[in-house]
N, C-alpha and C positions, 0 to 999 in steps of 0.2 A: 508049828512055828511060833517062836516067842512073841513077835510083835503081833501077829494075827490074834493070838491069844490076848495079848494086853489090851489091843485095840476093842475087841469083841466085848471086853469087860465094861466098856463105857458106851459102846454103840448097840443099841437094840434095832429091832426091825422099823420101829416107829421114829428113830432118831433121823434127823434130815441132816446130810453131810453136805458141806458148802466148800468149794474149793475150785481149782483152775486145773483143767486136763485131769480129772480125777481118774479117768479109765486107766492111765499108767500106774497111779498109785494102788488103785484097788486091785489091779491085775497082778502086780508085785506080791501083794499081800494075799493072793488068791482068796479074795472077798467079793462076793456078788451082794449088792445092796440096790434096793429099788428107790429110795428116797434121797436123791442127790439134786444139787443145784450147783451146776458147772459154768462158770464165768465164760467158757469157750462157747457154750451154746447160747448164754444170754447175749453175748457180744460177737455178734459174726464178723468174720473176717472180710474186708471190702473185695476180695478176690473171689470169694464163694465158700460153699461148705467143705471144700477140699483142703482149705487151710486153716489155720489157728491163730487167732490173735495172740501175741506174746503178753503175758501178764504185765510186764514192765511197761509195755506201750499202753494197754489199758488204763494202768494205774496214772501214768502221766497225762494221757489224754482226758480221762474223765474225772480222776480224783486231783490232778495238779499234785501228784506225789510221784518222786523219785525213788524207785526202789531197784535192787539187783545191781548196784553200781559195779563198775568194771574192776574196782580195787577190791572190793567186798564180796561179790556173788551173791549167791542165793541164801536167804535167811528165812526158814521155814515159818518163823513167827511173823515176820514183816509181809511174807507172801499170803499166809493164813489171813491177816488182818485187811490186805488189800483185797483178796478175794470176797471176803465178807462185805467189805465196804461197797466193793463193785454191785455185789447181789442187792444190798439194801438199796442203793442208789437207783437200781434198774426198777425195783418194785415201788420205790417212792415217787420217782420221776418219769420212769418210762422212757429214759432216755434211748434215742436212735441209735444204731450201730455206728461204729466210725464211719 
Protein backbone atom coordinates (compact mmCIF):
# COMPACT_ATOMS: atom_id res chain seq x y z
CA UNK A 1 0.00 0.00 0.00
CA UNK A 2 1.50 3.31 -1.15
CA UNK A 3 0.41 5.45 1.83
CA UNK A 4 1.47 2.84 4.36
CA UNK A 5 4.99 2.65 2.88
CA UNK A 6 5.20 6.43 2.67
CA UNK A 7 4.23 6.95 6.30
CA UNK A 8 6.51 4.20 7.55
CA UNK A 9 9.46 6.02 5.97
CA UNK A 10 8.91 8.77 8.56
CA UNK A 11 7.56 6.79 11.53
CA UNK A 12 9.73 4.40 13.52
CA UNK A 13 8.76 2.26 16.49
CA UNK A 14 10.01 5.12 18.71
CA UNK A 15 7.96 7.86 17.02
CA UNK A 16 5.07 9.25 19.03
CA UNK A 17 1.99 9.81 16.89
CA UNK A 18 -0.45 12.50 18.09
CA UNK A 19 -3.97 12.79 16.71
CA UNK A 20 -7.70 12.44 17.20
CA UNK A 21 -9.43 9.05 16.87
CA UNK A 22 -6.23 7.55 15.57
CA UNK A 23 -7.58 4.01 15.50
CA UNK A 24 -9.54 4.90 12.37
CA UNK A 25 -6.49 6.23 10.51
CA UNK A 26 -4.18 3.45 11.64
CA UNK A 27 -6.76 0.80 10.78
CA UNK A 28 -7.26 2.22 7.29
CA UNK A 29 -3.48 2.14 6.78
CA UNK A 30 -3.19 -1.34 8.34
CA UNK A 31 -0.57 -0.02 10.76
CA UNK A 32 -0.14 -1.10 14.36
CA UNK A 33 1.74 1.44 16.46
CA UNK A 34 2.34 1.41 20.20
CA UNK A 35 3.27 5.03 20.89
CA UNK A 36 0.22 7.18 20.31
CA UNK A 37 -1.39 10.14 22.04
CA UNK A 38 -5.06 10.30 21.14
CA UNK A 39 -7.13 13.31 22.17
CA UNK A 40 -10.25 11.12 22.41
CA UNK A 41 -8.51 9.39 25.32
CA UNK A 42 -7.04 12.54 26.89
CA UNK A 43 -10.39 14.35 26.82
CA UNK A 44 -13.23 12.04 27.75
CA UNK A 45 -16.78 12.61 26.57
CA UNK A 46 -19.14 13.70 29.39
CA UNK A 47 -21.49 10.80 28.56
CA UNK A 48 -18.78 8.19 29.21
CA UNK A 49 -16.20 6.08 27.41
CA UNK A 50 -18.64 4.74 24.84
CA UNK A 51 -18.74 8.22 23.27
CA UNK A 52 -15.94 10.22 21.65
CA UNK A 53 -15.68 14.00 21.89
CA UNK A 54 -15.59 15.76 18.52
CA UNK A 55 -12.30 17.46 17.70
CA UNK A 56 -14.13 20.66 16.69
CA UNK A 57 -15.86 20.78 20.10
CA UNK A 58 -12.60 20.16 21.98
CA UNK A 59 -10.83 22.86 19.95
CA UNK A 60 -13.61 25.36 20.60
CA UNK A 61 -13.96 24.55 24.30
CA UNK A 62 -10.29 24.27 25.30
CA UNK A 63 -8.43 26.28 22.64
CA UNK A 64 -11.13 28.84 21.81
CA UNK A 65 -10.48 27.91 18.16
CA UNK A 66 -13.08 27.22 15.48
CA UNK A 67 -12.12 24.39 13.14
CA UNK A 68 -13.98 22.26 10.60
CA UNK A 69 -16.39 24.98 9.59
CA UNK A 70 -19.58 24.02 7.80
CA UNK A 71 -18.52 25.74 4.58
CA UNK A 72 -14.95 24.39 4.63
CA UNK A 73 -15.12 20.95 6.27
CA UNK A 74 -12.06 19.08 7.44
CA UNK A 75 -8.59 20.40 6.85
CA UNK A 76 -6.01 17.77 7.82
CA UNK A 77 -3.36 20.34 8.77
CA UNK A 78 -5.81 22.32 10.90
CA UNK A 79 -7.01 19.09 12.57
CA UNK A 80 -3.43 17.94 13.25
CA UNK A 81 -2.51 21.30 14.80
CA UNK A 82 -5.60 21.26 16.99
CA UNK A 83 -4.86 17.70 18.18
CA UNK A 84 -1.25 18.60 18.97
CA UNK A 85 -2.27 21.78 20.79
CA UNK A 86 -4.88 19.88 22.81
CA UNK A 87 -2.31 17.25 23.79
CA UNK A 88 0.21 19.92 24.81
CA UNK A 89 -2.45 21.77 26.80
CA UNK A 90 -3.38 18.59 28.65
CA UNK A 91 0.24 17.86 29.55
CA UNK A 92 1.03 21.45 30.53
CA UNK A 93 -2.13 22.38 32.41
CA UNK A 94 -3.78 19.07 33.23
CA UNK A 95 -7.15 20.50 32.20
CA UNK A 96 -10.19 18.53 33.33
CA UNK A 97 -12.41 16.84 30.74
CA UNK A 98 -15.40 18.70 29.31
